N, CA, C and O of each residue as an XYZ file, in Angstrom:
328
protein
N    -105.313    175.168    -58.010
C    -104.090    174.674    -58.615
C    -103.079    174.369    -57.514
O    -102.909    175.170    -56.595
N    -102.412    173.233    -57.594
C    -101.458    172.831    -56.584
C    -100.059    173.350    -56.852
O     -99.781    173.923    -57.906
N     -99.194    173.143    -55.893
C     -97.794    173.523    -56.027
C     -96.930    172.380    -55.516
O     -97.450    171.416    -54.954
N     -95.633    172.475    -55.704
C     -94.688    171.424    -55.324
C     -93.614    171.980    -54.404
O     -93.235    173.146    -54.506
N     -93.128    171.132    -53.503
C     -92.016    171.481    -52.618
C     -91.031    170.315    -52.630
O     -91.426    169.152    -52.547
N     -89.752    170.642    -52.733
C     -88.694    169.651    -52.725
C     -88.125    169.543    -51.313
O     -87.590    170.519    -50.788
N     -88.234    168.374    -50.697
C     -87.728    168.143    -49.344
C     -86.373    167.438    -49.422
O     -86.226    166.441    -50.128
N     -85.389    167.962    -48.695
C     -84.084    167.319    -48.548
C     -84.020    166.818    -47.110
O     -84.283    167.580    -46.180
N     -83.672    165.547    -46.918
C     -83.684    164.966    -45.571
C     -82.644    163.861    -45.463
O     -82.271    163.228    -46.450
N     -82.190    163.649    -44.236
C     -81.214    162.594    -43.982
C     -79.770    162.986    -44.207
O     -78.873    162.154    -44.071
N     -79.530    164.239    -44.549
C     -78.169    164.711    -44.783
C     -77.673    165.536    -43.607
O     -78.115    165.351    -42.473
N     -76.759    166.440    -43.888
C     -76.218    167.288    -42.823
C     -75.783    168.625    -43.403
O     -75.515    168.751    -44.598
N     -75.721    169.614    -42.525
C     -75.222    170.928    -42.915
C     -73.712    170.932    -42.827
O     -73.139    170.425    -41.863
N     -73.063    171.507    -43.835
C     -71.606    171.597    -43.892
C     -71.248    173.063    -44.088
O     -71.829    173.757    -44.922
N     -70.278    173.519    -43.303
C     -69.815    174.901    -43.430
C     -68.528    174.933    -44.237
O     -67.464    174.530    -43.766
N     -68.656    175.425    -45.472
C     -67.494    175.729    -46.293
C     -67.343    177.242    -46.158
O     -67.299    177.747    -45.037
N     -67.265    177.962    -47.237
C     -67.338    179.417    -47.119
C     -68.797    179.834    -47.050
O     -69.111    180.964    -46.674
N     -69.700    178.908    -47.420
C     -71.138    179.060    -47.212
C     -71.620    177.828    -46.459
O     -70.909    176.825    -46.393
N     -72.801    177.895    -45.902
C     -73.396    176.708    -45.296
C     -74.205    176.003    -46.375
O     -75.077    176.603    -47.003
N     -73.907    174.727    -46.585
C     -74.622    173.936    -47.582
C     -75.161    172.671    -46.939
O     -74.718    172.272    -45.862
N     -76.109    172.050    -47.600
C     -76.693    170.795    -47.125
C     -76.185    169.687    -48.025
O     -76.391    169.722    -49.238
N     -75.523    168.704    -47.437
C     -74.873    167.633    -48.195
C     -75.487    166.282    -47.851
O     -75.882    166.024    -46.714
N     -75.553    165.443    -48.853
C     -75.979    164.064    -48.655
C     -77.476    163.933    -48.428
O     -78.239    164.875    -48.644
N     -77.876    162.760    -47.992
C     -79.267    162.511    -47.688
C     -80.090    162.229    -48.933
O     -79.564    161.857    -49.982
N     -81.383    162.414    -48.790
C     -82.334    162.137    -49.856
C     -83.065    163.404    -50.253
O     -83.109    164.381    -49.506
N     -83.633    163.365    -51.439
C     -84.420    164.471    -51.961
C     -85.772    163.898    -52.385
O     -85.835    162.952    -53.171
N     -86.841    164.473    -51.864
C     -88.184    163.992    -52.177
C     -89.050    165.157    -52.634
O     -89.238    166.128    -51.900
N     -89.571    165.057    -53.841
C     -90.451    166.078    -54.385
C     -91.889    165.729    -54.040
O     -92.377    164.657    -54.398
N     -92.568    166.635    -53.342
C     -93.985    166.467    -53.023
C     -94.772    167.380    -53.950
O     -94.623    168.602    -53.909
N     -95.608    166.779    -54.785
C     -96.394    167.525    -55.758
C     -97.864    167.511    -55.361
O     -98.289    166.697    -54.541
N     -98.624    168.405    -55.942
C    -100.054    168.442    -55.711
C    -100.447    168.947    -54.333
O    -101.488    168.560    -53.803
N     -99.624    169.808    -53.750
C     -99.953    170.414    -52.458
C    -100.911    171.573    -52.692
O    -100.840    172.240    -53.725
N    -101.801    171.816    -51.745
C    -102.819    172.844    -51.913
C    -102.622    173.997    -50.946
O    -102.367    173.800    -49.758
N    -102.744    175.208    -51.482
C    -102.529    176.423    -50.687
C    -103.428    176.490    -49.464
O    -102.985    176.923    -48.401
N    -104.675    176.072    -49.593
C    -105.605    176.195    -48.475
C    -105.337    175.198    -47.357
O    -105.860    175.365    -46.255
N    -104.544    174.174    -47.609
C    -104.182    173.200    -46.575
C    -102.740    173.358    -46.100
O    -102.335    172.707    -45.137
N    -101.963    174.208    -46.758
C    -100.540    174.363    -46.464
C    -100.352    175.065    -45.130
O    -100.789    176.203    -44.961
N     -99.707    174.398    -44.183
C     -99.501    174.942    -42.841
C     -98.282    174.272    -42.221
O     -97.709    173.341    -42.786
N     -97.906    174.759    -41.066
C     -96.813    174.134    -40.305
C     -97.137    172.659    -40.049
O     -96.262    171.799    -40.153
N     -98.392    172.377    -39.714
C     -98.794    171.006    -39.402
C     -98.827    170.115    -40.644
O     -98.576    168.913    -40.548
N     -99.129    170.684    -41.795
C     -99.043    169.939    -43.058
C     -97.590    169.546    -43.320
O     -97.313    168.413    -43.714
N     -96.666    170.475    -43.103
C     -95.240    170.196    -43.318
C     -94.752    169.125    -42.359
O     -94.094    168.174    -42.782
N     -95.062    169.259    -41.074
C     -94.597    168.248    -40.107
C     -95.230    166.889    -40.399
O     -94.596    165.857    -40.176
N     -96.464    166.870    -40.892
C     -97.089    165.606    -41.281
C     -96.354    164.936    -42.426
O     -96.144    163.723    -42.403
N     -95.964    165.703    -43.420
C     -95.185    165.168    -44.536
C     -93.845    164.639    -44.043
O     -93.436    163.535    -44.401
N     -93.166    165.429    -43.220
C     -91.847    165.040    -42.718
C     -91.928    163.753    -41.897
O     -91.120    162.844    -42.089
N     -92.885    163.674    -40.996
C     -92.976    162.514    -40.104
C     -93.604    161.293    -40.768
O     -93.118    160.177    -40.582
N     -94.669    161.482    -41.535
C     -95.401    160.339    -42.098
C     -94.865    159.882    -43.445
O     -94.698    158.683    -43.668
N     -94.593    160.815    -44.344
C     -94.152    160.438    -45.689
C     -92.643    160.207    -45.771
O     -92.187    159.310    -46.481
N     -91.872    161.013    -45.046
C     -90.408    160.912    -45.119
C     -89.813    160.089    -43.985
O     -88.613    159.816    -43.979
N     -90.644    159.693    -43.024
C     -90.224    158.864    -41.882
C     -89.102    159.486    -41.060
O     -88.204    158.779    -40.603
N     -89.144    160.788    -40.870
C     -88.178    161.480    -40.028
C     -88.735    161.498    -38.606
O     -89.881    161.891    -38.385
N     -87.930    161.078    -37.664
C     -88.360    161.002    -36.269
C     -87.966    162.261    -35.516
O     -86.957    162.894    -35.827
N     -88.779    162.621    -34.513
C     -88.469    163.753    -33.640
C     -87.281    163.392    -32.784
O     -87.093    162.213    -32.485
N     -86.485    164.327    -32.383
C     -86.539    165.759    -32.651
C     -85.881    166.093    -33.988
O     -84.937    165.424    -34.407
N     -86.374    167.105    -34.637
C     -85.807    167.619    -35.879
C     -86.130    169.104    -35.970
O     -87.013    169.605    -35.273
N     -85.408    169.793    -36.832
C     -85.682    171.202    -37.122
C     -86.005    171.315    -38.598
O     -85.458    170.587    -39.427
N     -86.890    172.225    -38.911
C     -87.275    172.474    -40.302
C     -86.596    173.749    -40.788
O     -86.727    174.809    -40.176
N     -85.872    173.631    -41.892
C     -85.196    174.768    -42.500
C     -85.651    174.854    -43.943
O     -86.013    173.843    -44.546
N     -85.635    176.053    -44.498
C     -85.977    176.214    -45.898
C     -85.109    177.279    -46.532
O     -84.541    178.137    -45.856
N     -85.022    177.198    -47.870
C     -84.232    178.159    -48.623
C     -84.726    178.157    -50.060
O     -85.028    177.098    -50.611
N     -84.811    179.318    -50.663
C     -85.095    179.418    -52.085
C     -83.854    179.026    -52.871
O     -82.734    179.240    -52.405
N     -84.035    178.460    -54.049
C     -82.896    178.022    -54.865
C     -81.917    179.145    -55.166
O     -80.707    178.920    -55.203
N     -82.432    180.360    -55.383
C     -81.547    181.458    -55.779
C     -80.919    182.195    -54.597
O     -80.189    183.165    -54.800
N     -81.186    181.756    -53.376
C     -80.614    182.404    -52.197
C     -79.506    181.547    -51.606
O     -79.278    180.418    -52.040
N     -78.817    182.099    -50.608
C     -77.722    181.361    -49.981
C     -77.887    181.235    -48.467
O     -76.979    180.755    -47.790
N     -79.017    181.653    -47.932
C     -79.191    181.536    -46.487
C     -80.411    180.678    -46.159
O     -81.468    180.798    -46.779
N     -80.232    179.813    -45.169
C     -81.312    178.954    -44.705
C     -82.111    179.688    -43.638
O     -81.562    180.462    -42.855
N     -83.419    179.433    -43.620
C     -84.309    180.035    -42.618
C     -85.057    178.921    -41.904
O     -85.411    177.913    -42.515
N     -85.296    179.100    -40.621
C     -85.991    178.091    -39.834
C     -87.506    178.266    -39.970
O     -88.009    179.385    -40.078
N     -88.214    177.145    -39.961
C     -89.681    177.157    -39.964
C     -90.126    176.810    -38.553
O     -89.888    175.700    -38.076
N     -90.774    177.764    -37.884
C     -91.262    177.531    -36.523
C     -92.763    177.734    -36.405
O     -93.407    177.121    -35.553
N     -93.320    178.577    -37.239
C     -94.729    178.946    -37.116
C     -95.377    179.033    -38.487
O     -94.694    179.041    -39.512
N     -96.693    179.096    -38.496
C     -97.443    179.184    -39.742
C     -97.126    180.426    -40.557
O     -97.260    180.394    -41.780
N     -96.713    181.517    -39.927
C     -96.424    182.743    -40.667
C     -95.358    182.532    -41.741
O     -95.380    183.199    -42.775
N     -94.442    181.623    -41.504
C     -93.327    181.402    -42.426
C     -93.712    180.488    -43.581
O     -93.140    180.605    -44.664
N     -94.674    179.571    -43.381
C     -94.975    178.597    -44.426
C     -95.532    179.243    -45.695
O     -95.390    178.678    -46.780
N     -96.155    180.398    -45.584
C     -96.586    181.114    -46.781
C     -95.406    181.533    -47.631
O     -95.478    181.501    -48.860
N     -94.315    181.927    -46.984
C     -93.096    182.285    -47.715
C     -92.523    181.070    -48.443
O     -92.046    181.189    -49.571
N     -92.569    179.909    -47.804
C     -92.057    178.686    -48.424
C     -92.852    178.380    -49.693
O     -92.272    178.041    -50.725
N     -94.169    178.498    -49.617
C     -95.036    178.225    -50.761
C     -94.786    179.206    -51.893
O     -94.720    178.819    -53.060
N     -94.647    180.483    -51.542
C     -94.457    181.516    -52.562
C     -93.096    181.386    -53.203
O     -92.753    182.170    -54.087
């Protein structure tokens, strides 16, 4: 069974009383598979499907949280999926 991830790109981080991401585009990627989900899968989506050019940083956050976390290694991508 696949899962979905919502990518926000092309915007910027803004510091109000919290840090939020404003503007840009939102792209929902559906049908992703757990056994293929990795740091390299994410960078492939970002570079090939979303046309984001290097250099860039990958950040993620759950909807119910208020802090962004950086994605640097495969250990973190399992948290993104879950």
